[in-house]
C-alpha positions as CSV (number, residue, x, y, z in Angstrom):
1,M,3.1,-21.5,20.5
2,R,2.9,-18.9,18.2
3,A,3.1,-15.4,19.2
4,S,-0.4,-13.2,18.6
5,P,-0.5,-11.0,15.9
6,M,0.1,-7.8,17.8
7,L,3.2,-9.2,19.4
8,R,4.5,-10.3,15.5
9,I,3.5,-6.3,14.4
10,V,5.6,-5.2,17.2
11,G,8.5,-7.2,17.1
12,L,8.9,-6.4,12.8
13,L,8.6,-2.7,14.0
14,A,11.4,-3.4,16.3
15,I,13.5,-4.9,14.0
16,L,12.9,-2.3,11.6
17,S,13.6,0.4,14.1
18,F,17.3,-0.8,13.9
19,Y,17.6,-0.3,10.2
20,P,18.9,3.4,10.0
21,W,21.7,2.3,12.7
22,V,22.8,-0.5,10.7
23,F,22.4,0.3,7.3
24,G,22.8,4.2,7.5
25,K,24.2,4.3,3.9
26,S,21.0,2.9,2.3
27,L,18.6,5.0,4.0
28,N,16.9,5.8,0.7
29,F,16.1,2.3,-0.1
30,G,15.2,1.7,3.8
31,F,12.7,4.3,3.2
32,A,11.3,2.8,0.0
33,L,11.0,-0.6,1.7
34,V,9.1,0.5,4.8
35,L,7.1,3.0,3.0
36,F,5.7,0.7,0.2
37,A,5.0,-2.1,3.1
38,G,2.5,0.0,4.4
39,L,1.1,1.2,1.0
40,A,0.7,-2.1,0.0
41,T,-0.9,-3.1,3.4
42,S,-3.1,-0.2,2.9
43,W,-4.1,-1.4,-0.5
44,D,-5.0,-5.0,0.6
45,I,-7.7,-3.9,2.7
46,V,-10.0,-3.1,0.2
47,G,-8.0,-5.3,-2.7
48,G,-7.4,-8.3,-0.8
49,R,-9.8,-8.4,1.6
50,A,-13.0,-7.2,-0.2
51,G,-11.6,-8.8,-3.4
52,Q,-11.6,-5.1,-5.1
53,L,-9.1,-4.9,-7.2
54,S,-8.1,-1.4,-7.4
55,L,-5.6,-0.3,-10.2
56,G,-5.9,3.3,-9.1
57,H,-4.6,3.7,-5.9
58,A,-1.9,6.2,-7.2
59,A,-4.5,8.7,-7.0
60,F,-4.5,8.6,-3.4
61,V,-0.8,8.7,-3.5
62,G,-0.7,11.6,-5.5
63,L,-3.3,13.4,-3.4
64,G,-1.3,13.1,-0.5
65,A,1.8,14.4,-2.1
66,Y,0.0,17.6,-3.6
67,T,-2.5,18.1,-0.8
68,T,0.3,18.3,1.8
69,V,2.8,20.2,0.0
70,L,0.1,22.7,-1.2
71,L,-1.3,23.6,2.1
72,W,2.3,24.3,3.0
73,Q,2.9,26.2,0.6
74,L,-0.2,28.6,-0.3
75,G,-1.9,28.5,3.3
76,G,1.1,28.0,6.0
77,V,-0.4,24.8,7.0
78,A,1.9,22.6,8.9
79,P,2.5,19.1,7.1
80,W,1.3,17.0,10.2
81,W,-2.0,18.7,9.8
82,G,-2.1,18.5,5.7
83,V,-1.7,14.8,6.1
84,L,-4.7,14.3,8.3
85,L,-6.6,16.8,6.2
86,G,-5.5,15.1,3.2
87,A,-6.5,11.8,4.5
88,A,-10.1,13.1,5.1
89,L,-10.2,14.5,1.7
90,G,-8.8,10.7,0.6
91,A,-11.7,9.4,2.5
92,G,-14.7,11.4,0.9
93,L,-13.0,10.8,-2.6
94,A,-12.8,7.0,-1.9
95,A,-16.7,7.2,-0.8
96,A,-17.5,9.0,-4.0
97,W,-15.3,6.9,-6.1
98,G,-16.6,3.7,-4.9
99,W,-20.5,4.8,-4.5
100,T,-19.8,5.2,-8.6
101,T,-17.9,2.3,-9.3
102,F,-18.5,-0.6,-7.1
103,R,-21.9,-1.1,-9.1
104,L,-19.1,-2.7,-11.4
105,R,-17.5,-6.1,-10.9
106,G,-14.4,-7.8,-12.0
107,A,-12.4,-6.4,-14.8
108,Y,-14.7,-3.4,-15.4
109,F,-14.3,-2.2,-11.8
110,S,-10.7,-2.5,-12.3
111,L,-10.5,-0.6,-15.4
112,S,-12.7,1.7,-13.9
113,T,-10.3,2.7,-11.3
114,I,-7.7,2.9,-14.2
115,A,-9.7,5.8,-15.8
116,I,-10.4,7.7,-12.5
117,A,-6.8,7.6,-11.5
118,E,-5.7,8.8,-15.3
119,V,-8.6,11.9,-14.8
120,A,-6.5,12.8,-11.8
121,R,-3.2,12.8,-13.3
122,I,-4.6,14.6,-16.4
123,V,-6.1,17.4,-14.3
124,A,-2.7,17.6,-11.9
125,N,-0.9,18.2,-15.5
126,N,-3.0,20.7,-16.7
127,W,-3.7,22.5,-14.0
128,S,-0.6,24.2,-14.0
129,G,-1.3,27.5,-11.8
130,L,-1.9,25.2,-9.1
131,T,0.1,22.0,-9.6
132,G,3.1,23.4,-11.2
133,G,1.6,20.9,-14.2
134,P,4.3,18.9,-16.3
135,E,7.0,21.0,-14.8
136,G,6.5,19.5,-11.0
137,L,6.3,21.0,-7.6
138,S,9.5,21.3,-5.4
139,V,9.4,21.6,-1.7
140,N,12.3,22.9,-0.3
141,E,11.4,24.4,3.2
142,L,9.4,22.8,6.0
143,P,8.7,23.5,9.7
144,T,10.5,21.2,12.1
145,L,8.5,18.4,14.1
146,F,9.8,18.5,17.6
147,G,12.5,20.2,16.6
148,L,13.5,17.6,13.6
149,S,13.7,17.9,10.1
150,L,11.3,16.7,7.9
151,F,13.9,16.6,5.2
152,S,16.2,14.0,7.4
153,R,16.1,10.7,5.9
154,V,16.1,9.2,9.4
155,V,13.3,11.2,10.4
156,Q,11.6,10.2,7.2
157,F,12.3,6.6,7.8
158,Y,10.8,6.3,11.1
159,L,7.5,8.2,9.9
160,A,7.5,5.6,7.4
161,L,7.8,3.1,9.9
162,L,4.8,4.6,11.7
163,L,2.8,4.6,9.0
164,L,3.4,0.6,8.3
165,G,2.6,0.0,12.1
166,V,-0.9,1.9,11.7
167,A,-1.2,0.0,8.4
168,L,-0.7,-3.3,10.1
169,T,-2.8,-2.8,13.3
170,A,-5.7,-1.5,10.8
171,A,-5.3,-4.5,8.8
172,H,-5.3,-7.0,11.8
173,L,-8.3,-5.0,13.7
174,V,-9.6,-5.7,10.3
175,G,-8.9,-9.2,9.7
176,T,-10.4,-10.0,13.7
177,S,-13.7,-8.2,13.4
178,R,-17.0,-8.8,12.3
179,F,-16.7,-6.0,9.9
180,G,-13.5,-8.1,8.3
181,A,-15.9,-11.3,8.1
182,Y,-18.5,-9.5,6.2
183,L,-15.4,-8.2,3.8
184,E,-14.4,-11.8,3.1
185,A,-17.7,-12.8,2.7
186,I,-18.2,-10.4,0.1
187,R,-15.1,-11.2,-1.7
188,E,-15.9,-15.0,-1.7
189,D,-19.7,-14.4,-3.1
190,E,-21.4,-11.1,-2.9
191,D,-24.9,-12.1,-3.5
192,S,-24.8,-14.8,-0.9
193,S,-23.7,-12.2,1.5
194,M,-26.3,-10.1,0.4
195,A,-28.8,-13.0,1.4
196,L,-27.4,-13.1,5.1
197,G,-27.9,-9.4,5.7
198,V,-24.7,-7.9,4.6
199,H,-24.8,-4.6,2.7
200,P,-21.7,-4.8,0.6
201,A,-22.1,-1.4,-1.1
202,Q,-21.6,0.0,3.1
203,V,-19.1,-2.4,3.9
204,K,-16.6,-1.9,0.8
205,L,-17.2,2.0,1.0
206,A,-16.0,1.7,4.5
207,A,-12.9,-0.4,3.7
208,F,-12.1,1.9,0.4
209,A,-12.1,5.0,2.8
210,L,-9.9,3.5,5.1
211,S,-7.6,2.1,2.6
212,A,-7.5,5.7,1.2
213,A,-7.0,7.5,3.9
214,L,-3.7,5.7,4.9
215,T,-2.6,5.8,1.3
216,V,-2.7,9.3,1.3
217,A,-0.8,9.7,4.3
218,G,1.7,7.6,2.7
219,G,1.6,9.8,-0.4
220,A,2.2,12.7,1.6
221,L,5.7,11.0,3.1
222,Y,6.4,10.1,-0.5
223,G,6.1,13.8,-1.9
224,I,8.3,15.2,1.0
225,H,10.9,12.5,0.8
226,L,10.7,13.3,-3.3
227,S,11.2,16.8,-2.4
228,F,10.4,17.5,-6.3
229,F,7.5,15.3,-7.8
230,E,5.3,15.6,-11.0
231,P,1.7,14.2,-11.7
232,H,3.0,11.1,-13.8
233,G,5.5,10.3,-11.2
234,V,2.8,10.2,-8.5
235,F,0.0,9.3,-10.1
236,G,1.0,6.8,-12.6
237,L,-0.5,3.7,-13.5
238,D,3.1,1.7,-13.0
239,L,2.8,3.0,-9.2
240,S,-0.6,1.7,-8.9
241,V,0.5,-1.8,-10.4
242,E,3.8,-1.9,-8.2
243,L,1.4,-1.9,-4.8
244,V,-1.0,-4.4,-6.5
245,L,2.1,-6.7,-7.3
246,M,3.6,-6.3,-4.0
247,A,0.2,-7.5,-2.2
248,I,-0.1,-10.8,-5.0
249,V,3.3,-11.7,-4.5
250,G,3.7,-11.7,-0.6
251,G,0.0,-13.2,-0.1
252,M,-3.4,-11.1,-0.8
253,G,-5.7,-11.1,2.1
254,T,-2.8,-12.0,5.2
255,L,-1.6,-9.7,7.6
256,F,2.3,-9.5,6.8
257,G,1.7,-10.7,3.1
258,P,1.9,-7.2,1.3
259,T,4.8,-6.4,3.4
260,L,6.8,-9.3,2.8
261,G,6.1,-8.7,-1.2
262,A,7.3,-4.8,-0.9
263,F,10.5,-6.3,0.8
264,V,11.0,-9.0,-1.5
265,L,10.1,-7.0,-5.0
266,L,12.1,-4.2,-3.9
267,T,15.0,-6.0,-2.6
268,F,15.1,-7.7,-6.4
269,Q,14.6,-4.5,-8.0
270,E,17.6,-3.0,-6.4
271,A,19.6,-5.5,-6.7
272,F,18.9,-6.0,-10.4
273,R,19.0,-2.4,-11.1
274,S,22.7,-2.0,-10.2
275,T,23.9,-5.8,-11.1
276,F,22.2,-6.1,-14.5
277,Q,21.1,-2.5,-15.5
278,Q,20.2,-3.3,-19.1
279,A,18.3,-6.8,-18.3
280,S,17.0,-5.6,-14.7
281,L,13.1,-4.9,-15.4
282,F,13.2,-8.2,-17.7
283,I,14.6,-10.3,-14.6
284,Y,12.3,-8.5,-12.2
285,G,9.5,-9.9,-14.7
286,V,10.5,-13.4,-15.1
287,I,10.9,-13.6,-11.1
288,I,7.2,-12.2,-10.4
289,V,6.3,-14.8,-12.8
290,I,8.0,-17.9,-11.3
291,I,6.6,-16.7,-7.5
292,V,2.9,-16.4,-9.2
293,R,3.2,-20.1,-10.8
294,Y,4.8,-21.5,-8.0
295,A,3.2,-19.8,-4.9
296,P,-0.5,-18.8,-6.4
297,D,-1.4,-17.7,-3.0
298,G,1.6,-15.8,-2.3
299,L,4.8,-16.3,-0.4
300,T,3.0,-16.2,3.0
301,G,0.8,-18.9,2.0
302,R,3.7,-21.1,0.5
303,L,5.6,-20.5,3.7
304,E,2.5,-21.3,5.9
305,R,2.4,-24.5,4.2
306,L,6.1,-25.3,4.3
307,S,5.8,-24.5,8.1
308,R,2.8,-26.9,8.8
309,K,5.2,-29.6,6.7
310,V,7.9,-29.1,9.5
311,R,5.7,-29.0,12.7
312,H,3.4,-32.2,11.8
313,G,5.3,-33.7,9.5
314,R,3.8,-35.4,6.1
315,H,1.0,-38.2,6.1
316,P,0.2,-40.3,4.3
317,V,-2.9,-39.9,2.2
318,G,-5.8,-42.5,2.5
319,P,-6.4,-45.0,5.3
320,I,-3.7,-46.4,7.3
321,A,-3.3,-49.7,7.6
């Protein structure tokens, strides 16, 4: 008998909570694993479940980083309040963004998301008086959270773990709700879903706003972790594509697929960066091609099929004599 999804979420978080004590010398890598798992899961709410292939989610990562740091530096707003304000701002931006672009479908929608994210990057790059422009923005001082330093890698890890827990819980609740059924119907056939009384624009906007709010929170953590960042690093297209690849490799539209994809890709990336420095990106690309070729529905789907074979065995096709 399989454990319920919520029990599996709690179990995963409990296992990951031991990471700082077991791999204390690799906290930067552990933070990246957990944070990007949360970001990929957040993206999947709109990308995997609603079928809206956004290639501009880095806009929300950058928004979270800049909003949180600037609110503290210019207004003295504590980062935890900055995260909440940034999440609200991100949800509002997603609503306006979606209202403008959800009329487009397929590749046209994806291209529009790239354009909007690039506009955000260009604005941040040229608004030097506020964002520091191409010279970037640094944060050297932050208030403590319950006496804990936000610059502590251990504290950052557990905050990222909290974000992953929230993102997984949100994905589970969406996936098991009527709202999730609407998203799936829209993903499979938007015109037919409209005939059944679903309002695609409203449902997709809600999913986009939720995805954006969680991504902004992750962006705030990312900015604090980096301590110094510039527009290309937090608004770049490569960051958006990385989140999409994690979800695709792990399994789009599944609860743990994006998390698995983040763990696999980042682990390979880290291993090959240190072992094959010159050819690391090439090897990384080859691995992605192999995974997509032999596991078109993601690693989660592949593992699920193998699990069924183990549990039930192989049955012959056709009538049994």
